[in-house]
C-alpha positions in Angstrom: 128.8 85.5 113.3 126.1 83.7 111.4 126.6 80.0 110.7 126.6 79.3 107.0 124.9 76.4 105.3 127.2 74.7 102.8 126.0 75.3 99.2 126.1 72.9 96.3 128.6 73.5 93.5 125.8 74.8 91.2 124.6 77.2 93.9 128.1 78.5 94.4 128.5 79.1 90.7 125.2 80.9 90.5 126.1 83.1 93.5 129.5 83.9 91.9 127.8 84.9 88.7 125.3 87.1 90.5 128.2 88.8 92.3 130.0 89.4 89.0 126.9 91.0 87.5 126.5 93.2 90.6 130.1 94.4 90.3 129.8 95.0 86.6 126.4 96.8 86.9 127.9 99.1 89.6 131.0 99.8 87.6 128.9 100.6 84.5 127.7 103.6 86.5 130.9 104.6 88.4 133.7 103.4 86.0 136.2 102.9 88.9 135.9 102.2 92.6 138.0 101.1 95.5 138.3 97.8 97.5 136.2 99.1 100.4 133.2 99.9 98.1 133.5 96.6 96.3 133.5 94.8 99.7 130.2 96.5 100.5 128.7 95.5 97.2 129.9 91.9 97.4 129.0 91.4 101.0 131.9 88.9 101.5 133.3 88.8 105.0 136.9 87.7 104.5 139.3 90.1 102.7 141.2 87.2 101.1 138.0 85.8 99.5 137.2 89.3 98.0 140.8 89.5 96.7 140.5 86.1 95.1 137.1 86.9 93.6 138.4 90.2 92.1 141.6 88.6 90.8 139.4 85.9 89.1 137.4 88.7 87.4 140.7 90.3 86.2 141.8 87.0 84.8 138.5 86.6 83.0 139.1 90.0 81.4 136.1 91.6 83.1 138.0 94.0 85.4 141.2 95.9 85.5 143.2 96.9 88.6 145.0 100.2 88.6 147.3 101.2 91.4 147.6 104.9 92.0 150.4 106.3 94.1 149.1 108.2 97.2 151.3 109.9 99.8 153.2 106.9 101.3 151.3 104.0 99.7 149.3 103.0 96.7 145.6 102.8 96.3 144.1 100.1 94.2 141.2 101.2 91.9 139.1 98.6 90.1 137.3 99.3 86.9 135.7 97.6 83.9 137.5 96.8 80.7 136.6 98.1 77.3 135.8 94.6 76.0 
């Protein structure tokens, strides 16, 4: 595992904004996607960090989360809002 250098607050904000734009650009083409694909786009190692990031985007009104029943579980699909 690579050792990470701590980033300043401004650098973290900038990186977060870049990730938001990357997700929105991708979803402008695909409309909806799953968690695994977003994980690949965001390149965040920990699942909890990705979940918090996506939840933050939902709270900002940038994404919607839709759970689709599938066999014995639900699949979460993420998409862009109409706003």
